[in-house]
Jmol script that loads the backbone (N, CA, C; Angstrom):
load data "model"
ATOM      1  N   MET A   1       0.841  -1.173   0.000  1.00  0.00           N
ATOM      2  CA  MET A   1       0.000   0.000   0.000  1.00  0.00           C
ATOM      3  C   MET A   1       0.890   1.242   0.000  1.00  0.00           C
ATOM      4  N   ALA A   2       0.539   2.211  -0.799  1.00  0.00           N
ATOM      5  CA  ALA A   2       1.307   3.450  -0.897  1.00  0.00           C
ATOM      6  C   ALA A   2       1.079   4.317   0.328  1.00  0.00           C
ATOM      7  N   LYS A   3       2.081   5.089   0.657  1.00  0.00           N
ATOM      8  CA  LYS A   3       1.947   6.052   1.752  1.00  0.00           C
ATOM      9  C   LYS A   3       1.043   7.183   1.266  1.00  0.00           C
ATOM     10  N   LEU A   4      -0.010   7.484   2.000  1.00  0.00           N
ATOM     11  CA  LEU A   4      -1.016   8.431   1.554  1.00  0.00           C
ATOM     12  C   LEU A   4      -0.894   9.812   2.191  1.00  0.00           C
ATOM     13  N   THR A   5       0.075  10.024   3.057  1.00  0.00           N
ATOM     14  CA  THR A   5       0.227  11.315   3.705  1.00  0.00           C
ATOM     15  C   THR A   5       0.568  12.380   2.676  1.00  0.00           C
ATOM     16  N   PRO A   6      -0.200  13.484   2.639  1.00  0.00           N
ATOM     17  CA  PRO A   6       0.077  14.524   1.660  1.00  0.00           C
ATOM     18  C   PRO A   6       1.409  15.231   1.932  1.00  0.00           C
ATOM     19  N   THR A   7       2.051  15.672   0.866  1.00  0.00           N
ATOM     20  CA  THR A   7       3.308  16.416   0.946  1.00  0.00           C
ATOM     21  C   THR A   7       3.241  17.585  -0.021  1.00  0.00           C
ATOM     22  N   ASN A   8       4.245  18.441  -0.013  1.00  0.00           N
ATOM     23  CA  ASN A   8       4.289  19.554  -0.953  1.00  0.00           C
ATOM     24  C   ASN A   8       4.334  19.047  -2.393  1.00  0.00           C
ATOM     25  N   ASN A   9       4.974  17.922  -2.612  1.00  0.00           N
ATOM     26  CA  ASN A   9       5.060  17.343  -3.958  1.00  0.00           C
ATOM     27  C   ASN A   9       3.819  16.548  -4.336  1.00  0.00           C
ATOM     28  N   ALA A  10       3.043  16.150  -3.372  1.00  0.00           N
ATOM     29  CA  ALA A  10       1.813  15.397  -3.605  1.00  0.00           C
ATOM     30  C   ALA A  10       0.732  15.917  -2.660  1.00  0.00           C
ATOM     31  N   PRO A  11       0.201  17.127  -2.937  1.00  0.00           N
ATOM     32  CA  PRO A  11      -0.774  17.729  -2.031  1.00  0.00           C
ATOM     33  C   PRO A  11      -2.080  16.948  -1.985  1.00  0.00           C
ATOM     34  N   GLY A  12      -2.808  17.139  -0.904  1.00  0.00           N
ATOM     35  CA  GLY A  12      -4.092  16.476  -0.767  1.00  0.00           C
ATOM     36  C   GLY A  12      -4.552  16.472   0.672  1.00  0.00           C
ATOM     37  N   LEU A  13      -5.591  15.727   0.924  1.00  0.00           N
ATOM     38  CA  LEU A  13      -6.208  15.593   2.239  1.00  0.00           C
ATOM     39  C   LEU A  13      -6.251  14.115   2.580  1.00  0.00           C
ATOM     40  N   GLN A  14      -5.740  13.749   3.748  1.00  0.00           N
ATOM     41  CA  GLN A  14      -5.726  12.351   4.182  1.00  0.00           C
ATOM     42  C   GLN A  14      -6.441  12.274   5.519  1.00  0.00           C
ATOM     43  N   ILE A  15      -7.408  11.362   5.622  1.00  0.00           N
ATOM     44  CA  ILE A  15      -8.182  11.183   6.850  1.00  0.00           C
ATOM     45  C   ILE A  15      -8.110   9.714   7.237  1.00  0.00           C
ATOM     46  N   SER A  16      -7.960   9.471   8.540  1.00  0.00           N
ATOM     47  CA  SER A  16      -7.896   8.101   9.040  1.00  0.00           C
ATOM     48  C   SER A  16      -8.765   7.976  10.285  1.00  0.00           C
ATOM     49  N   LYS A  17      -9.503   6.888  10.376  1.00  0.00           N
ATOM     50  CA  LYS A  17     -10.275   6.537  11.570  1.00  0.00           C
ATOM     51  C   LYS A  17     -10.248   5.025  11.661  1.00  0.00           C
ATOM     52  N   PRO A  18      -9.237   4.494  12.360  1.00  0.00           N
ATOM     53  CA  PRO A  18      -9.027   3.044  12.392  1.00  0.00           C
ATOM     54  C   PRO A  18     -10.216   2.236  12.914  1.00  0.00           C
ATOM     55  N   SER A  19     -10.956   2.801  13.861  1.00  0.00           N
ATOM     56  CA  SER A  19     -12.139   2.102  14.376  1.00  0.00           C
ATOM     57  C   SER A  19     -13.094   3.133  14.956  1.00  0.00           C
ATOM     58  N   ALA A  20     -14.316   2.701  15.208  1.00  0.00           N
ATOM     59  CA  ALA A  20     -15.331   3.625  15.732  1.00  0.00           C
ATOM     60  C   ALA A  20     -14.959   4.168  17.103  1.00  0.00           C
ATOM     61  N   SER A  21     -14.152   3.438  17.861  1.00  0.00           N
ATOM     62  CA  SER A  21     -13.799   3.875  19.210  1.00  0.00           C
ATOM     63  C   SER A  21     -12.534   4.734  19.260  1.00  0.00           C
ATOM     64  N   GLU A  22     -11.869   4.904  18.142  1.00  0.00           N
ATOM     65  CA  GLU A  22     -10.655   5.720  18.095  1.00  0.00           C
ATOM     66  C   GLU A  22     -10.948   7.054  17.425  1.00  0.00           C
ATOM     67  N   PRO A  23     -10.214   8.114  17.831  1.00  0.00           N
ATOM     68  CA  PRO A  23     -10.454   9.411  17.202  1.00  0.00           C
ATOM     69  C   PRO A  23      -9.928   9.439  15.770  1.00  0.00           C
ATOM     70  N   ALA A  24     -10.590  10.229  14.950  1.00  0.00           N
ATOM     71  CA  ALA A  24     -10.132  10.442  13.579  1.00  0.00           C
ATOM     72  C   ALA A  24      -8.881  11.324  13.611  1.00  0.00           C
ATOM     73  N   THR A  25      -8.033  11.175  12.603  1.00  0.00           N
ATOM     74  CA  THR A  25      -6.891  12.057  12.405  1.00  0.00           C
ATOM     75  C   THR A  25      -6.887  12.481  10.944  1.00  0.00           C
ATOM     76  N   ALA A  26      -6.315  13.639  10.686  1.00  0.00           N
ATOM     77  CA  ALA A  26      -6.262  14.128   9.310  1.00  0.00           C
ATOM     78  C   ALA A  26      -5.034  15.001   9.127  1.00  0.00           C
ATOM     79  N   SER A  27      -4.555  15.035   7.904  1.00  0.00           N
ATOM     80  CA  SER A  27      -3.500  15.971   7.522  1.00  0.00           C
ATOM     81  C   SER A  27      -3.809  16.451   6.117  1.00  0.00           C
ATOM     82  N   ALA A  28      -3.441  17.698   5.865  1.00  0.00           N
ATOM     83  CA  ALA A  28      -3.714  18.300   4.564  1.00  0.00           C
ATOM     84  C   ALA A  28      -2.548  19.172   4.156  1.00  0.00           C
ATOM     85  N   VAL A  29      -2.225  19.130   2.877  1.00  0.00           N
ATOM     86  CA  VAL A  29      -1.229  20.019   2.282  1.00  0.00           C
ATOM     87  C   VAL A  29      -1.809  20.476   0.953  1.00  0.00           C
ATOM     88  N   CYS A  30      -1.839  21.778   0.752  1.00  0.00           N
ATOM     89  CA  CYS A  30      -2.366  22.339  -0.483  1.00  0.00           C
ATOM     90  C   CYS A  30      -1.205  22.812  -1.348  1.00  0.00           C
ATOM     91  N   HIS A  31      -1.394  22.805  -2.657  1.00  0.00           N
ATOM     92  CA  HIS A  31      -0.327  23.268  -3.542  1.00  0.00           C
ATOM     93  C   HIS A  31      -0.062  24.765  -3.380  1.00  0.00           C
ATOM     94  N   CYS A  32      -0.941  25.500  -2.678  1.00  0.00           N
ATOM     95  CA  CYS A  32      -0.702  26.923  -2.411  1.00  0.00           C
ATOM     96  C   CYS A  32       0.279  27.108  -1.256  1.00  0.00           C
ATOM     97  N   GLY A  33       0.629  26.002  -0.562  1.00  0.00           N
ATOM     98  CA  GLY A  33       1.589  26.062   0.534  1.00  0.00           C
ATOM     99  C   GLY A  33       0.968  25.892   1.911  1.00  0.00           C
ATOM    100  N   ALA A  34      -0.341  25.973   2.022  1.00  0.00           N
ATOM    101  CA  ALA A  34      -1.012  25.803   3.311  1.00  0.00           C
ATOM    102  C   ALA A  34      -0.951  24.342   3.743  1.00  0.00           C
ATOM    103  N   SER A  35      -0.852  24.126   5.051  1.00  0.00           N
ATOM    104  CA  SER A  35      -0.886  22.769   5.584  1.00  0.00           C
ATOM    105  C   SER A  35      -1.554  22.795   6.953  1.00  0.00           C
ATOM    106  N   ALA A  36      -2.125  21.665   7.342  1.00  0.00           N
ATOM    107  CA  ALA A  36      -2.800  21.558   8.629  1.00  0.00           C
ATOM    108  C   ALA A  36      -2.896  20.097   9.020  1.00  0.00           C
ATOM    109  N   SER A  37      -3.082  19.872  10.316  1.00  0.00           N
ATOM    110  CA  SER A  37      -3.357  18.528  10.807  1.00  0.00           C
ATOM    111  C   SER A  37      -4.362  18.646  11.937  1.00  0.00           C
ATOM    112  N   ALA A  38      -5.067  17.549  12.210  1.00  0.00           N
ATOM    113  CA  ALA A  38      -6.083  17.557  13.251  1.00  0.00           C
ATOM    114  C   ALA A  38      -6.219  16.165  13.846  1.00  0.00           C
ATOM    115  N   LYS A  39      -6.632  16.135  15.111  1.00  0.00           N
ATOM    116  CA  LYS A  39      -6.911  14.863  15.785  1.00  0.00           C
ATOM    117  C   LYS A  39      -8.205  15.031  16.555  1.00  0.00           C
ATOM    118  N   GLY A  40      -9.081  14.083  16.406  1.00  0.00           N
ATOM    119  CA  GLY A  40     -10.390  14.129  17.046  1.00  0.00           C
ATOM    120  C   GLY A  40     -11.453  14.381  15.995  1.00  0.00           C
ATOM    121  N   ASP A  41     -12.588  13.763  16.175  1.00  0.00           N
ATOM    122  CA  ASP A  41     -13.630  13.814  15.155  1.00  0.00           C
ATOM    123  C   ASP A  41     -14.084  15.237  14.843  1.00  0.00           C
ATOM    124  N   ALA A  42     -14.302  16.065  15.854  1.00  0.00           N
ATOM    125  CA  ALA A  42     -14.760  17.434  15.619  1.00  0.00           C
ATOM    126  C   ALA A  42     -13.694  18.261  14.911  1.00  0.00           C
ATOM    127  N   GLN A  43     -12.435  18.127  15.338  1.00  0.00           N
ATOM    128  CA  GLN A  43     -11.355  18.881  14.713  1.00  0.00           C
ATOM    129  C   GLN A  43     -11.133  18.450  13.273  1.00  0.00           C
ATOM    130  N   VAL A  44     -11.239  17.155  13.008  1.00  0.00           N
ATOM    131  CA  VAL A  44     -11.093  16.653  11.643  1.00  0.00           C
ATOM    132  C   VAL A  44     -12.238  17.179  10.782  1.00  0.00           C
ATOM    133  N   GLY A  45     -13.437  17.218  11.320  1.00  0.00           N
ATOM    134  CA  GLY A  45     -14.569  17.780  10.590  1.00  0.00           C
ATOM    135  C   GLY A  45     -14.330  19.236  10.220  1.00  0.00           C
ATOM    136  N   ALA A  46     -13.775  19.999  11.148  1.00  0.00           N
ATOM    137  CA  ALA A  46     -13.467  21.411  10.880  1.00  0.00           C
ATOM    138  C   ALA A  46     -12.372  21.541   9.827  1.00  0.00           C
ATOM    139  N   LEU A  47     -11.356  20.679   9.887  1.00  0.00           N
ATOM    140  CA  LEU A  47     -10.290  20.714   8.881  1.00  0.00           C
ATOM    141  C   LEU A  47     -10.862  20.412   7.494  1.00  0.00           C
ATOM    142  N   VAL A  48     -11.724  19.418   7.395  1.00  0.00           N
ATOM    143  CA  VAL A  48     -12.322  19.060   6.115  1.00  0.00           C
ATOM    144  C   VAL A  48     -13.174  20.221   5.587  1.00  0.00           C
ATOM    145  N   ALA A  49     -13.957  20.846   6.455  1.00  0.00           N
ATOM    146  CA  ALA A  49     -14.787  21.972   6.027  1.00  0.00           C
ATOM    147  C   ALA A  49     -13.913  23.116   5.521  1.00  0.00           C
ATOM    148  N   GLY A  50     -12.827  23.405   6.223  1.00  0.00           N
ATOM    149  CA  GLY A  50     -11.907  24.450   5.785  1.00  0.00           C
ATOM    150  C   GLY A  50     -11.223  24.107   4.475  1.00  0.00           C
ATOM    151  N   TRP A  51     -10.848  22.852   4.324  1.00  0.00           N
ATOM    152  CA  TRP A  51     -10.218  22.392   3.076  1.00  0.00           C
ATOM    153  C   TRP A  51     -11.189  22.571   1.911  1.00  0.00           C
ATOM    154  N   ASN A  52     -12.431  22.144   2.106  1.00  0.00           N
ATOM    155  CA  ASN A  52     -13.419  22.249   1.036  1.00  0.00           C
ATOM    156  C   ASN A  52     -13.723  23.699   0.683  1.00  0.00           C
ATOM    157  N   ALA A  53     -13.719  24.576   1.664  1.00  0.00           N
ATOM    158  CA  ALA A  53     -14.053  25.976   1.424  1.00  0.00           C
ATOM    159  C   ALA A  53     -12.893  26.773   0.837  1.00  0.00           C
ATOM    160  N   ASN A  54     -11.659  26.426   1.195  1.00  0.00           N
ATOM    161  CA  ASN A  54     -10.532  27.292   0.875  1.00  0.00           C
ATOM    162  C   ASN A  54      -9.401  26.661   0.075  1.00  0.00           C
ATOM    163  N   HIS A  55      -9.421  25.360  -0.082  1.00  0.00           N
ATOM    164  CA  HIS A  55      -8.316  24.653  -0.758  1.00  0.00           C
ATOM    165  C   HIS A  55      -8.895  23.574  -1.657  1.00  0.00           C
ATOM    166  N   GLY A  56      -8.097  22.602  -2.026  1.00  0.00           N
ATOM    167  CA  GLY A  56      -8.596  21.507  -2.843  1.00  0.00           C
ATOM    168  C   GLY A  56      -9.288  22.007  -4.094  1.00  0.00           C
ATOM    169  N   SER A  57     -10.572  21.728  -4.221  1.00  0.00           N
ATOM    170  CA  SER A  57     -11.301  22.120  -5.417  1.00  0.00           C
ATOM    171  C   SER A  57     -11.481  23.639  -5.523  1.00  0.00           C
ATOM    172  N   ALA A  58     -11.300  24.383  -4.426  1.00  0.00           N
ATOM    173  CA  ALA A  58     -11.360  25.843  -4.483  1.00  0.00           C
ATOM    174  C   ALA A  58     -10.225  26.390  -5.347  1.00  0.00           C
ATOM    175  N   HIS A  59      -9.160  25.615  -5.508  1.00  0.00           N
ATOM    176  CA  HIS A  59      -8.007  25.984  -6.340  1.00  0.00           C
ATOM    177  C   HIS A  59      -8.049  25.228  -7.668  1.00  0.00           C
ATOM    178  N   ALA A  60      -9.216  24.922  -8.163  1.00  0.00           N
ATOM    179  CA  ALA A  60      -9.347  24.111  -9.364  1.00  0.00           C
ATOM    180  C   ALA A  60      -8.545  24.656 -10.538  1.00  0.00           C
ATOM    181  N   GLY A  61      -8.333  25.969 -10.586  1.00  0.00           N
ATOM    182  CA  GLY A  61      -7.563  26.566 -11.663  1.00  0.00           C
ATOM    183  C   GLY A  61      -6.077  26.386 -11.507  1.00  0.00           C
ATOM    184  N   GLY A  62      -5.625  25.850 -10.364  1.00  0.00           N
ATOM    185  CA  GLY A  62      -4.209  25.591 -10.164  1.00  0.00           C
ATOM    186  C   GLY A  62      -3.455  26.700  -9.472  1.00  0.00           C
ATOM    187  N   GLY A  63      -4.086  27.809  -9.181  1.00  0.00           N
ATOM    188  CA  GLY A  63      -3.386  28.914  -8.525  1.00  0.00           C
ATOM    189  C   GLY A  63      -3.869  29.122  -7.117  1.00  0.00           C
ATOM    190  N   ALA A  64      -3.090  29.822  -6.328  1.00  0.00           N
ATOM    191  CA  ALA A  64      -3.469  30.130  -4.956  1.00  0.00           C
ATOM    192  C   ALA A  64      -4.513  31.239  -4.968  1.00  0.00           C
ATOM    193  N   GLU A  65      -5.456  31.175  -4.056  1.00  0.00           N
ATOM    194  CA  GLU A  65      -6.475  32.211  -3.928  1.00  0.00           C
ATOM    195  C   GLU A  65      -6.153  33.088  -2.759  1.00  0.00           C
TER     196      GLU A  65
END
end "model"
wireframe off; spacefill off
backbone 0.3
color backbone group
């Protein structure tokens, strides 16, 4: 299995929740240079919402906003 953690050379959003009883974790790196990480279901939810609003597909044209 490939390592899925995002990097500057391979930006993206990675989320993990090994089981229902463990907290979710996430890391994100955008090609605009922004990066973030979170632990806990609520914090991961906030990171995903921020990613969707400000990064990822928000940069569909390839440039930083």
